[in-house]
N, C-alpha and C positions, 0 to 999 in steps of 0.2 A: 537449332535441335538442342545448342547448348541451354539456351537459355530458358526451352521448358522444361530441361531437365533437372534446370537450377532450381527454375521454380517450384517442382515436383518435388525435389530432395530437400531443400533448406529454406523455407523462405523464411522472410524478417519475423514476421508474428511466432511462427512457432520457434525460434531460436531464440525467441525473449522467451515464450515459453520453458524454454527447458534450463534457460540460465535458471528464470526465477523459482521453478522446482527441486534444482539439486546446488544450490548458491548456501553457503556455511556461512561466508561472514560477506562477502561480498553485496553492494549492494546497485541496482540503478540507480544515478541522480541526471544528470544530464547525458552524459553518456552512455547508450544504447548497447547491451552486448552484439545484439547483430553486427551494429555498425562498425565493430571491430571485426568478427570472422565477415565483413562482407571488406575489410580492406585490407586483409592476408590471405583473403582468395584472391585478389588482385595480385598478390605477390606468387602466391605458389602456382597459380597459372601463367608466370610472367608477362603478364598485363603490367606490371610496375615491379622495380629493380629493389625495393626494400621499401620496408614499411612506415621509412622516416618519406618518401618519396611519395608513396602510397596518401599518407595522411597530407602531407603539402600542397597536394593538387586537388582532394577533394573541396567542393567548393562551400559544405556548411558541415563541419566538424565543430561541434557546439564547442569541445572543448581543446586545452593547450596540450601541444604535442609531451610536455611533461604528463600531464594528467592521463594522457592515450597512455602513454608506456609503463605505470602505474598499475592500469587496469589491466593492462597485457601480464605484468608482473606478477600480479597477485591470483590470475587464471586458477581456478579450483582442480586438481583433477576427477573428480565429480562429475565438475560440469563434462570434461573433455571426454568420456567414456558415455556420456548418455548421449553427447551430440553424433558420436559415431554410429552408437544403438540406434538411436533413433532415425540419424539420416537410411540406415540398412532396412529399418523397416518399415520405412515407406518407400522405397523403391524394388524392393523383393517383390511386391505384388505386380511391378510396370513389368521390370526384369520377369515375372514367371508366367506372365502371358504367352511368352517366346517360348516353342520347342527345343527341349534340351534333351538330353542324352543322362541321365542322372550316372556315377560312376559306381554308385552299388546302390539298386534298387531298393527302398524302402528306410533305407539311410540316410544321413544327414553329414556330408563331410564336413570337417572341422579343423583346419590348418594352425596349431598353435605353434609360433618363433616369437625370437624376441629381437628388436630391431634397436641398438643403439646410434645414437645421433654422433654424428661428426664433430672432431671439437672446435669452439668457439672463441669468435677475437675476443681478446680481452680486454674489452673497452670496460667491466666492472671493475671498480678502485680494489677488490680481494683479489681479482686476480693478476697484476699486471707486472707486481714482484716474481711471480710464478715461474719458475723455467720450464715444468710439464703440461703437459696440453692440458684444457680447459674444456672437461666434459660436462654437457650438460646434462646431460640425464639420457632412459631410454625407455623400451616397451613393453610390454607383451603385445602383439597382436594376434587376431582370433582372423583366418582368411578362409572365404569359401569357393572353393575351386567351379562347383557345379555352377552355381551363380556369378559369380566373378567379382563377389563384393566384400570389403572387409564389414567384416559385420559385430566385432567389438575389440576395446582397446583399455588398459590398464597405463597410467603414465606412472614410469618410477622415475623421482626426482635426484635421488642420490644414483649416479650414475656407478659405485662400485658396491651398488647393493646386486643379493645374486637375484635372478628371475623366479627360483623359484619359491622366493620369500612372498610374491606377490599373489601367486597362483590361489588364492583361498576365493576372490570372487569368481572366478574362471567356473574354479570344483562345485560352487554353490549353488551357478548356473544351468550346470549340465543336468540333461534329465536323459532317458529313455528315447529310442531312435535317431541318437548322434554318436558318430566314429568320428573321434579324436587322434590326428597323425601327430607326432611333436618325436625331436630327434634326442639321442640317448641326457639330454641333458634333464630332461622330466623325467626319466626311470625312475621315480624314488616310491616306497612305501606312502605315501599321502596322498601322494598325486594320482596312482595308478587303482589305492582302494578305493579313493575320492569318488575317483569316473563310476569303480563298478558298482558302488554305495548308490549312488545316482542312475544305476540302471542305464550308463552309460555305457560308450564299447571303445574301444582303441586298438590302436599299433602303435606301438613305440618302439625305438630302438634299442636295447640293450643296454643299460651301461657297465662297467666293467667292474665300478666298488661303488656305487649307489642303489643299484640296484634291490628292491626287496630281497629279504634272505627267503633262499629256498628250503622245504622240507625233502623232497624229494620229486624224483624224473623218471617220466617212463623211457621206453624206447623210443628210439629213432623210427621213422615210418618213410620212406622214401613218399618220395611229391611229382607232379610234372616239372619238366623244364620251361621257361620260360625264356625268352629275352633276351636277358643278360646272364642267366645261369642258372645251374641246379637247385632245384628247393627240396628240400628236407624237414618232419614238425614233430616234434616230442609229446608230451603231455606235465604240466608242471605244478606242483602243488608248493604251497607258502606256509611260510613257520606260523604265519598268523592264525591259520583255519581257510585260509579259501584253498578251494580245488579247482581243478578240472581248467586252469588258463594252460594258454597253447606259445611254445618255442617254435620260431620260425627259425631254418639256418636257410641263408640266402648264397651259395658259393658260387660267386662270382668267373666267367671268363675274361675278364680284364678287370686290373685292379683299381683301384677308387685312384682320385686326386693325390689323397692323405695314404694312400699304399694298402687300405683292407683289400683281402681277397673273400674274406666273408663278414658277412652282416646276417644278425643275429636280431630277432624281433619277438617283443611279448603284442598279447593279444589276448584278448576274454570274449572275443567274436565267436557263434556259435559254429556246429564242426560243419552245418552246411553252407558256409564260407571257408571256399578251400582252403591249403595250405598257398598254394602260390597264385590263385588271388587276390590273397592279402599281400604278398608280395609284390606285385602288379599294383594296387592299392596304396603302397609307400612310397612310389615313385612318387604317386601325385606330391608329397611334401614337399617337393623342391618346387613346386609353382608358387608355395610365396617366397621364396628366395626371388623367383622372376620379377613375382611383383612389388619384390623391395626395391630391387634397383629398375625398377621402371617410374618408383618414389622418388628416386634420388635422381634418374636421368630425364628424366620427364616433367616431373616437378619437381617445384622448389620446396621440398621436406624439410630441407638442414637449413635453414636460412642463421648463418658464421655471423651476422653480426648483432642476431638476440641470445647474448649470454649468457642471462637468468632462465634455471631450467624451468621454471612454468611457460615461460614468454616463449621456447624452443620447441615444449612439448605440445603448445597451441598450434606455432605454426604447424608441427609436424600433425596436428589434427585435422586442421585446415588441409594438407597436402591429402591426405586421406580420403576427406569428403570430396573432395575436388576428383581421384580417381575415382573414384567409385560410381559420377559422372560419366566420368569421359568411358568408363566401362557400360558402362548401360548402352551410351551412345554406340561405342564397339558391339556389342551384341543387338542391338536393335539392324545398325548396316549389315552385319553379319548374315542375320535373317531376312531382310531385305533383298535381298541379294542372292540366297540360297540358290540351287537348280531346282526347280521344280519337277515334281513325279518322275520319272522312269529318266530322265534327260541325263542322270550321273555326274562324276564329279563329284568337288566337294565345296564346301562354300567360302569365299575369301577369308583369309588370314589378314586381318584389322587390323593397325597397327595401332598403338597407344600416343605414340610420339610423334605422328605425321595430324592422328586428330588436333593433338593440343598446337602443333603448327599452327595448322590452317583456323584455328580458333583463334589466337594471336593475333592471326591476321586479319581478320576478319570482325572480331568480336566488339571490340571499343566502335569503329566506325556506325555498327547497328545499332549500338546502343543510342548513338547522337541521331541516329534515322526515323529510330521507334524507341520512343519514349518509355520510362517503365510500365506506364498503364496497359501499354500496347497486351501486358504480359501475368497483369495481376491473377485474370480469371482459371491462370491453368497453377494458381498455388492451392486451388481445394476444388482440384478437378480430378476426377473416378480414376485410377489406374491403368480401365479398359481405354480410356479415354485418351490417357498421357501415352500406354503403346501406340494406340490407332496413330495418333500425329507423328509419335519419331517415325513409324515405318513411313507415312506419306512422303514427309524431310526427308527419309536415307534412303530413299528408290530414287533419289534425283541428284545421289551422291555418288559419282563418277570411283568406283571401285579401288580402282586399278592408281589414282593419285593417293591412297590409304594405305592401300597392303602394306604386309612387311615386306621388306627386302632381306633376304637371309641368304649372308654371306658361305662361304664354305669352310671348310676346317682350317685353324690356325696351323702353322707350321711352324713346329717346335724348334731350334737352331743353340746349339752350343755357343756359349762365348768363349771362348779362351782368356787366359789370362795373355794380358798387352802390358808393357810398361806405363808409364803414369805419363809420363811425357807423349807417348803414342794415344794415349783416349782423350788426354785433352786440346792435340792439335785439332785445327780447323782448314777445311777444304772448299775451293768453290765448285757450287753446285754447276754452274756454267761447263768449267772445267771439266768436270769428269765427265758431264752428258756429252762433251763435244768427243773426248778419249772411245767412250765407247760406243757413239755410232761409228767413229775410223778403226774401232776394232783391235785397238792397242792397250796397254793396259801400263 
């Protein structure tokens, strides 16, 4: 399933075409960009511990390791964005053939958030004398929860650059029928009015200082109650002349981890979409946080040995491409094992983590048994054919082996102050267990 999906998502020919169409200064001579992406994919999937190990294991690498790292370190951000956009466009027709319930009929949800890469090792000469952490950059990521795919990515090399400074390309590509969800960091006049002028709608949490200045507010209108609290709304008019936007207030029954008891949302959705429905929709913004967590825990999206910003961002991008493939496999298994008719129940919740573990255990041996020529015809297959083949293979998967294991809620225990000598003391686990069994302390 993984190999069929990879052939449909990112073939070598397509990757080289993307590179040729979006490169500015780089050029292919002996080392094709598809070879670089293939090596990075092995690292992202956990099939190789590092880029160095993947390169030394490659049988026919046409250049030296120094030339390989030079090409990785010079990968241009425009190429990274084109790879993510193109892979999502190739996978979307396959995913769309399987039934799913849209979050808001008639609208395409797009969740926006930033992802900062973890500090890298200080292998570059410019970093060795620095005491502070070396941050290789961050990215703006667009995630569509209804499809389960990352559909856009803006790579930002300067780790101290503000996320809002890179929003222009995303505003320019917005259009009618899109509903953007974002946190308070993106509640600015430029961003919100840019989406509004592009005929796109948004649900954004209000920022205390950066929000657009208001010309006036209407009276509060009480709304319905939802699972997490009570909702009400009011009309707001902007000093820029825009009128008829909405402010939704959600009074929470339980405070957030930050201690907030009230959440204020701004939206330009039409009145046909109720305030309580807007509050429910905003909860889907947290799905991108889960996606980021899976990128870090399931895939190697942050390769600490790659200190150069462009190299680190290439690692993140390839991990996003691999995540989209895993998301499609997850959707295919859930569709194949969904209950039929009036059987009741819900489809199994498949774990991306266990899917990745199965692929790591079987993928390399499968490539030895079945050479690449066996898979080449899937690179230009129709989306319906790929979807049908994935469903056929998914029916042979035991969903119990790859389902999500949900743990109970964590119980937080306060840790009282103790003397330093007590905190640094050590104990024999065997003796403590023996005392616990005997009931003495």
